[in-house]
C-alpha positions as CSV (number, residue, x, y, z in Angstrom):
1,M,38.1,-36.6,-11.6
2,S,34.9,-34.7,-11.0
3,T,34.7,-31.1,-10.9
4,S,32.9,-28.7,-8.5
5,A,30.4,-28.4,-11.1
6,D,29.4,-32.1,-11.3
7,I,28.5,-31.9,-7.4
8,G,24.4,-32.5,-7.4
9,N,24.1,-33.3,-10.9
10,S,23.1,-37.0,-12.5
11,E,23.9,-36.1,-15.6
12,A,27.6,-37.7,-15.7
13,L,26.0,-40.9,-14.0
14,E,23.5,-41.2,-16.4
15,R,25.6,-40.7,-19.2
16,D,27.5,-43.4,-18.0
17,A,24.6,-45.9,-17.5
18,R,23.9,-45.0,-20.9
19,V,27.0,-46.0,-22.3
20,V,26.7,-49.7,-20.1
21,H,22.6,-50.3,-21.6
22,S,23.9,-49.4,-25.2
23,A,26.8,-52.1,-25.1
24,H,23.9,-54.6,-24.3
25,H,20.9,-53.8,-26.4
26,E,18.3,-51.6,-27.6
27,V,15.7,-51.1,-25.0
28,R,12.6,-51.9,-26.6
29,P,9.1,-50.8,-25.7
30,G,8.3,-53.8,-23.8
31,E,10.7,-53.4,-22.0
32,I,10.4,-49.7,-21.1
33,A,7.2,-50.9,-20.3
34,V,7.8,-53.1,-17.1
35,G,9.5,-49.8,-15.6
36,V,6.7,-47.7,-15.8
37,I,4.0,-50.3,-14.4
38,I,6.1,-51.0,-11.6
39,G,6.6,-47.2,-11.1
40,R,2.8,-46.1,-11.5
41,T,1.9,-49.3,-9.1
42,T,3.8,-48.3,-6.6
43,E,3.0,-44.7,-6.7
44,F,-0.9,-45.8,-6.5
45,F,-0.3,-48.5,-3.9
46,D,1.2,-45.0,-2.0
47,F,-2.0,-43.4,-2.8
48,F,-4.5,-46.3,-2.0
49,V,-2.9,-47.2,1.5
50,Y,-3.7,-43.3,2.4
51,A,-7.2,-43.4,1.2
52,I,-8.2,-47.2,2.9
53,A,-6.5,-45.5,5.9
54,S,-8.7,-42.0,5.3
55,V,-12.1,-44.2,5.7
56,L,-10.8,-47.0,8.8
57,V,-8.1,-45.3,10.5
58,F,-8.1,-41.7,10.8
59,P,-11.5,-40.9,11.5
60,A,-11.4,-42.4,14.5
61,F,-7.5,-42.0,15.6
62,V,-7.5,-38.6,14.6
63,F,-10.5,-37.3,14.6
64,P,-11.9,-39.3,17.9
65,Y,-14.0,-36.2,19.0
66,L,-16.2,-36.2,16.2
67,E,-19.1,-38.2,14.9
68,P,-17.8,-41.0,12.5
69,L,-19.7,-39.2,9.2
70,Q,-17.7,-36.0,10.5
71,G,-14.7,-38.0,11.2
72,T,-14.5,-39.2,8.0
73,L,-15.4,-36.0,6.0
74,A,-12.6,-34.5,7.8
75,S,-9.9,-37.1,6.9
76,F,-11.1,-36.8,3.4
77,A,-10.2,-32.9,2.8
78,L,-6.6,-33.3,4.2
79,F,-6.9,-36.5,1.6
80,S,-7.4,-33.5,-0.8
81,L,-4.5,-32.2,0.3
82,A,-2.2,-34.0,-1.7
83,F,-4.0,-32.7,-5.1
84,F,-2.9,-28.8,-4.1
85,G,0.6,-30.5,-3.3
86,R,1.2,-31.9,-7.0
87,P,1.2,-28.8,-8.6
88,L,4.0,-27.4,-6.4
89,G,5.9,-30.6,-7.0
90,T,6.0,-29.9,-10.3
91,F,7.0,-26.4,-10.2
92,L,9.8,-27.8,-7.5
93,F,11.0,-30.9,-9.4
94,T,11.2,-28.9,-13.0
95,Y,13.4,-27.1,-11.5
96,I,16.0,-29.7,-10.1
97,D,15.2,-31.6,-13.3
98,Q,16.7,-28.6,-15.1
99,N,19.4,-28.2,-13.1
100,H,20.7,-31.5,-11.6
101,G,19.1,-34.2,-13.8
102,R,16.5,-36.1,-14.0
103,G,18.5,-38.8,-12.0
104,V,18.0,-36.8,-8.9
105,K,14.8,-35.5,-9.3
106,L,13.6,-39.0,-9.3
107,T,15.8,-40.2,-6.6
108,I,14.5,-37.2,-4.3
109,A,10.4,-37.5,-5.0
110,L,10.7,-41.4,-4.7
111,F,12.2,-40.9,-1.4
112,L,10.1,-38.0,-0.4
113,L,7.0,-40.4,-1.4
114,G,8.1,-43.5,0.6
115,G,9.7,-41.1,3.2
116,S,6.4,-39.7,3.8
117,T,3.8,-42.2,3.6
118,M,6.5,-44.0,6.4
119,A,6.2,-40.7,8.4
120,I,2.5,-41.4,8.3
121,A,3.1,-45.2,9.8
122,L,4.5,-43.3,12.7
123,L,1.8,-41.0,13.4
124,P,0.8,-40.4,16.7
125,S,-2.7,-40.5,17.9
126,H,-5.1,-37.6,19.1
127,A,-4.9,-39.2,22.7
128,Q,-1.4,-38.9,22.7
129,V,-0.7,-35.6,21.1
130,G,-3.9,-33.9,20.4
131,A,-4.7,-31.7,17.6
132,T,-1.0,-31.8,16.7
133,S,-1.9,-35.3,15.0
134,A,-4.0,-33.8,12.4
135,W,-1.7,-31.1,11.7
136,L,0.9,-34.0,11.3
137,L,-1.3,-36.3,8.9
138,G,-2.2,-33.1,6.7
139,L,1.9,-32.0,6.6
140,F,2.4,-35.4,5.9
141,R,-0.1,-35.9,3.0
142,L,0.7,-32.3,1.4
143,L,4.4,-34.0,1.1
144,Q,2.6,-37.0,-0.5
145,G,1.4,-34.7,-3.1
146,V,4.5,-32.4,-3.9
147,A,6.6,-35.9,-4.1
148,L,3.8,-37.5,-6.5
149,G,3.9,-34.2,-8.7
150,G,7.9,-34.1,-8.8
151,A,8.2,-37.9,-9.8
152,W,6.9,-37.1,-13.0
153,D,9.5,-38.8,-15.2
154,G,8.0,-38.3,-19.2
155,L,8.0,-42.2,-19.8
156,P,4.3,-42.8,-20.4
157,S,4.6,-39.9,-23.4
158,L,8.6,-42.1,-23.3
159,L,6.3,-45.1,-24.6
160,A,4.2,-43.4,-27.0
161,L,6.8,-41.8,-29.0
162,S,8.6,-45.6,-29.2
163,A,6.0,-47.3,-29.9
164,S,4.7,-47.5,-33.8
165,K,1.5,-45.1,-34.6
166,E,-0.9,-48.1,-35.0
167,K,0.2,-49.3,-31.3
168,R,-0.1,-45.9,-29.7
169,G,-3.8,-46.8,-28.3
170,W,-2.0,-49.6,-26.9
171,Y,1.2,-48.3,-25.1
172,S,-1.1,-45.3,-24.1
173,M,-3.0,-47.5,-21.4
174,I,0.0,-49.8,-20.1
175,P,0.6,-46.7,-17.5
176,Q,-3.1,-46.5,-16.6
177,L,-2.1,-50.4,-15.3
178,G,-0.5,-49.3,-12.4
179,A,-4.0,-47.9,-10.7
180,P,-6.2,-51.0,-10.3
181,L,-2.5,-53.0,-9.7
182,G,-1.8,-50.8,-6.9
183,L,-5.5,-50.4,-5.3
184,A,-5.7,-54.6,-5.7
185,L,-2.4,-54.5,-3.4
186,A,-3.6,-52.0,-1.1
187,C,-7.6,-53.6,-0.4
188,V,-5.5,-57.4,-0.1
189,L,-3.4,-56.2,2.7
190,F,-5.8,-54.3,4.6
191,A,-7.7,-57.0,4.7
192,Y,-5.4,-59.5,5.7
193,F,-4.6,-57.5,9.1
194,L,-8.6,-56.7,9.3
195,F,-9.1,-60.3,9.4
196,L,-5.9,-61.2,11.2
197,L,-6.7,-58.5,14.0
198,Q,-8.7,-57.5,16.6
199,P,-10.7,-53.9,15.8
200,E,-8.7,-52.5,19.0
201,D,-5.2,-54.2,17.4
202,F,-6.0,-53.2,14.0
203,L,-6.4,-49.5,15.3
204,R,-3.4,-49.3,17.6
205,W,-0.5,-50.8,15.3
206,G,-1.9,-52.7,12.6
207,W,-3.1,-50.2,9.8
208,R,0.7,-49.2,10.0
209,Y,2.2,-52.0,8.2
210,P,0.7,-51.2,4.8
211,F,2.6,-47.4,5.0
212,F,6.0,-49.5,6.1
213,V,5.7,-51.7,3.0
214,A,5.5,-48.6,0.6
215,L,9.2,-47.1,1.5
216,A,10.7,-50.8,0.1
217,L,8.1,-50.7,-3.4
218,N,9.5,-47.2,-3.3
219,I,13.4,-48.2,-3.7
220,V,12.2,-50.9,-6.2
221,A,10.5,-48.8,-8.3
222,L,13.2,-45.8,-8.1
223,F,16.0,-48.6,-9.3
224,A,13.4,-49.7,-12.0
225,R,12.7,-46.0,-13.2
226,L,16.6,-45.2,-13.2
227,R,17.4,-48.1,-15.4
228,I,14.7,-46.3,-18.0
229,V,15.9,-43.1,-17.7
230,A,19.7,-44.3,-18.6
231,T,18.7,-45.8,-22.1
232,P,19.8,-45.0,-25.2
233,E,16.2,-44.0,-26.2
234,F,15.5,-41.4,-23.6
235,K,18.7,-39.7,-24.4
236,R,17.6,-39.4,-27.9
237,L,14.1,-38.6,-27.4
238,F,15.6,-36.0,-24.7
239,D,18.4,-34.5,-27.4
240,N,15.1,-34.1,-29.7
241,R,13.5,-32.5,-27.4
242,E,10.4,-34.1,-27.5
243,L,10.9,-34.7,-23.8
244,Q,12.8,-31.3,-23.2
245,P,11.7,-30.0,-19.5
246,S,10.4,-26.6,-20.3
247,P,10.1,-23.5,-17.8
248,P,6.6,-24.2,-16.1
249,F,5.4,-20.4,-16.1
250,A,6.4,-20.3,-19.8
251,T,4.7,-23.6,-20.6
252,L,1.4,-22.1,-18.9
253,F,1.7,-19.0,-20.8
254,A,2.3,-21.0,-24.2
255,E,0.0,-23.6,-23.9
256,W,-3.0,-22.4,-21.9
257,R,-6.0,-23.8,-24.0
258,V,-3.9,-27.6,-24.3
259,I,-3.5,-27.7,-20.8
260,L,-6.8,-26.3,-19.9
261,L,-8.3,-28.9,-22.4
262,G,-6.4,-31.6,-21.0
263,A,-7.6,-31.0,-17.4
264,F,-11.2,-31.5,-18.8
265,A,-10.8,-34.2,-20.8
266,P,-11.1,-37.0,-18.5
267,L,-13.0,-35.6,-15.8
268,A,-15.3,-38.2,-16.3
269,S,-12.9,-41.2,-15.9
270,F,-11.7,-39.5,-13.0
271,A,-14.4,-38.6,-11.0
272,L,-15.6,-42.4,-11.5
273,F,-12.3,-43.6,-10.1
274,H,-12.4,-42.1,-6.7
275,L,-16.3,-42.7,-6.6
276,V,-15.6,-46.6,-7.3
277,A,-12.7,-47.1,-5.7
278,V,-12.7,-44.6,-2.2
279,F,-16.3,-43.5,-1.7
280,P,-18.2,-46.8,-1.6
281,L,-15.7,-47.9,0.8
282,S,-16.7,-44.8,3.7
283,Y,-20.5,-45.9,2.3
284,N,-20.2,-48.9,3.6
285,Q,-18.5,-48.1,6.8
286,L,-20.7,-45.5,7.9
287,F,-24.3,-46.6,6.5
288,T,-24.1,-50.3,6.7
289,T,-23.2,-52.9,9.0
290,E,-21.3,-55.2,6.6
291,S,-17.5,-56.4,6.8
292,P,-14.9,-54.2,5.6
293,V,-13.3,-57.3,5.3
294,R,-15.6,-58.8,2.8
295,F,-15.8,-54.9,0.9
296,L,-12.1,-54.5,0.4
297,L,-12.1,-58.1,-1.0
298,I,-14.8,-57.3,-3.3
299,E,-12.6,-54.1,-4.2
300,A,-9.6,-55.9,-5.1
301,L,-11.7,-58.3,-7.6
302,G,-13.1,-55.0,-8.9
303,A,-9.7,-53.6,-9.2
304,L,-8.4,-56.9,-11.3
305,I,-11.6,-56.4,-13.4
306,C,-10.2,-53.1,-14.4
307,V,-7.4,-54.6,-15.2
308,V,-8.7,-56.3,-18.2
309,A,-11.0,-53.4,-19.1
310,I,-7.8,-51.5,-19.7
311,L,-6.3,-53.9,-21.8
312,I,-9.8,-53.7,-24.2
313,S,-9.2,-49.9,-24.3
314,G,-6.0,-50.3,-25.6
315,V,-7.4,-53.0,-28.3
316,L,-9.9,-50.8,-29.3
317,A,-7.9,-47.2,-29.1
318,D,-5.9,-48.3,-31.7
319,K,-9.2,-49.5,-34.1
320,V,-11.5,-46.7,-33.5
321,G,-9.2,-44.0,-31.8
322,R,-8.4,-42.7,-28.7
323,R,-11.0,-39.8,-29.0
324,A,-14.0,-42.5,-30.1
325,V,-13.0,-44.8,-26.9
326,L,-12.8,-41.2,-24.4
327,G,-15.8,-40.2,-26.1
328,V,-18.1,-43.6,-25.8
329,S,-17.0,-44.1,-22.4
330,A,-17.7,-40.9,-21.1
331,A,-21.6,-41.2,-22.8
332,L,-21.3,-44.9,-21.0
333,I,-20.2,-43.1,-17.5
334,G,-23.4,-41.0,-18.0
335,T,-25.8,-44.0,-17.9
336,F,-23.9,-45.0,-14.7
337,C,-25.2,-42.0,-13.0
338,F,-28.0,-44.0,-11.9
339,A,-25.8,-46.5,-10.3
340,P,-25.2,-45.1,-6.9
341,I,-28.5,-45.5,-5.4
342,L,-27.3,-49.1,-6.2
343,L,-25.3,-49.1,-2.8
344,G,-28.2,-48.4,-1.1
345,F,-29.6,-52.3,-1.9
346,G,-27.5,-54.6,0.1
347,Q,-24.8,-56.5,-0.9
348,F,-26.0,-57.8,-4.5
349,G,-26.5,-53.4,-5.2
350,E,-23.2,-53.0,-3.9
351,G,-21.1,-55.6,-5.5
352,L,-23.3,-54.9,-9.0
353,Y,-22.0,-51.4,-8.7
354,L,-18.6,-52.0,-8.5
355,L,-18.2,-54.5,-10.9
356,L,-19.7,-52.4,-13.4
357,G,-18.1,-49.2,-12.5
358,F,-14.8,-50.5,-12.5
359,V,-15.7,-52.3,-16.2
360,L,-16.4,-48.8,-16.9
361,L,-12.8,-47.0,-15.3
362,G,-11.6,-49.3,-17.0
363,L,-12.8,-48.6,-20.2
364,S,-12.0,-45.0,-19.7
365,F,-9.5,-44.5,-17.6
366,G,-7.0,-46.5,-20.2
367,Q,-7.3,-43.9,-22.3
368,A,-7.6,-41.0,-20.5
369,A,-3.9,-40.0,-19.5
370,G,-2.7,-37.3,-22.3
371,A,-5.8,-37.5,-24.0
372,V,-5.1,-34.2,-25.8
373,N,-1.2,-34.3,-25.3
374,G,-0.3,-34.7,-28.7
375,S,-1.8,-31.2,-29.3
376,F,1.6,-29.8,-27.3
377,R,4.3,-28.2,-29.3
378,Q,7.3,-30.4,-29.3
379,Q,9.6,-28.3,-26.8
380,Y,6.4,-27.9,-24.2
381,R,4.8,-31.4,-24.5
382,Y,7.3,-32.9,-21.6
383,T,6.1,-30.6,-18.6
384,G,2.7,-29.5,-20.3
385,A,1.8,-33.3,-19.9
386,A,2.9,-33.2,-15.8
387,I,0.7,-29.8,-15.7
388,V,-2.1,-31.5,-17.6
389,S,-2.0,-34.6,-15.2
390,N,-1.7,-32.7,-12.3
391,S,-4.2,-30.4,-13.0
392,A,-6.7,-33.1,-14.3
393,W,-6.1,-34.8,-10.8
394,F,-6.9,-32.0,-9.3
395,I,-10.1,-31.1,-10.5
396,G,-11.8,-34.4,-11.5
397,A,-10.9,-36.5,-8.5
398,G,-9.2,-34.1,-5.5
399,F,-12.4,-33.7,-4.1
400,A,-14.5,-36.4,-5.1
401,P,-14.8,-38.6,-1.9
402,L,-15.6,-35.8,0.0
403,V,-18.2,-34.3,-2.2
404,A,-19.7,-37.6,-2.8
405,L,-20.0,-38.4,1.1
406,W,-21.6,-34.6,1.9
407,L,-23.9,-35.1,-0.9
408,T,-25.0,-38.3,0.4
409,A,-25.5,-37.5,3.8
410,E,-27.0,-33.7,3.1
411,F,-29.3,-35.5,-0.1
412,G,-29.0,-39.2,-0.9
413,L,-27.1,-41.3,-3.1
414,W,-29.2,-40.0,-6.4
415,A,-27.2,-36.6,-5.7
416,V,-23.7,-38.5,-6.3
417,G,-24.9,-39.3,-9.7
418,L,-25.3,-35.6,-10.5
419,Y,-22.0,-34.8,-9.6
420,L,-20.8,-38.0,-11.8
421,L,-22.7,-36.6,-14.9
422,S,-20.8,-33.1,-14.3
423,G,-17.5,-34.9,-15.2
424,V,-19.3,-36.4,-18.2
425,I,-20.4,-33.3,-19.6
426,C,-16.7,-31.7,-19.2
427,T,-15.5,-34.7,-20.5
428,L,-17.8,-34.5,-23.9
429,G,-17.2,-30.5,-24.0
430,A,-13.2,-30.7,-24.0
431,L,-13.4,-33.6,-26.4
432,F,-15.1,-31.6,-28.6
433,I,-13.8,-28.3,-28.7
434,N,-10.4,-30.0,-29.0
435,R,-11.4,-31.3,-32.1
436,E,-12.9,-28.2,-33.3
437,W,-9.9,-26.4,-32.6
438,G,-7.5,-29.4,-33.9
439,Q,-9.4,-28.8,-37.4
440,R,-8.9,-24.7,-37.5
441,D,-5.4,-25.7,-36.2
442,Q,-4.5,-27.8,-39.1
443,G,-4.2,-25.3,-41.8
444,S,-1.2,-24.4,-40.3
445,S,2.0,-26.1,-41.3
446,D,3.5,-25.7,-37.6
447,A,0.3,-26.1,-35.6
448,P,0.3,-28.9,-32.9
449,M,-1.8,-31.7,-34.0
450,V,-4.6,-32.7,-31.8
451,A,-4.3,-36.4,-30.3
452,D,-6.4,-39.0,-32.1
């Protein structure tokens, strides 16, 4: 019989699940990868469904009293709220993890993510409830961010730690596949409803269906990730303190310089992420007369090209090192800073910008996650990696669509290139400083090693 101490704690269930799994076979990195890809694809699908609606739906649905440009800027401002919520989710759900187990934490986080996304599907319009519509949308978006911050499960770290050193780059890129896969799915789904429905029907009810799909995907992702949490490998690494959650504030104070570098190291990739996947849709909608269906299908194609580029990044990282791949790809992104002006040259320029951008995004984004996580001391790696991820997204991507659209309206597309260049400078600077610190620290036997 369970004691009262067992209530609200998943450790006993996870222990039973580990016994069941251990009776069959040892879970290999390839099997862990399946759970990782399912989980990350679901998270990014939720993310991109909201991003697309921020351009095609919310300006007219929530902010009809504003001009289209101002309404889209207001919509992008609410879009940024999720990146404020992610650090809050890390702090809240780390406490749940430490006191109630990973199973409870993941279940709450993923149901919160799916629930808040589904709640957006039921959002009343400004015509129905006035300004309350915007307040509700902001609340649901913030809750999405809290849930994403809490959904960190350490599985990317588990993948890297379970892989041999010569395959570390390959397995490090696997979690990144979720982003383009989630984008492609969201683009195709929206394109389908836009093509099928009249504009007034799409704006009234058609846009809601992709948000409902998110709940079903989150349930699938929950079971896929709980299965990995219950594996003997995860328990072994947890017991060895490789993936031991540590108090967030203690981690901040103990590893502040690694966290700072980790937040800036992927900025070139994360800034490009939104300047390719989100901002061009707003430009197409506001400054051209082209069909959003065509644009979304081109984006879906670009996302699939991005998948191939991410796979290539894993091969290259194992041959020349992750730092080299990040550095070279950041430099290439620097040469791409002129490219936003291509959006002003019609369909050909638009298509060229997207396809080139997705190739560079795949090469850089494939190795961007956890670029300096190897520098964390063992006991801080799990929580430190979560803080780094949320900080990098906040600094590098949270405001990118808003800033890019405002710069375009005020100064022109060339100014977007300067914004992207600032991310490139931050990435190259962080990689250089991390290398210098790593060389200096290697003289101490207990010093953290830098990522390769």
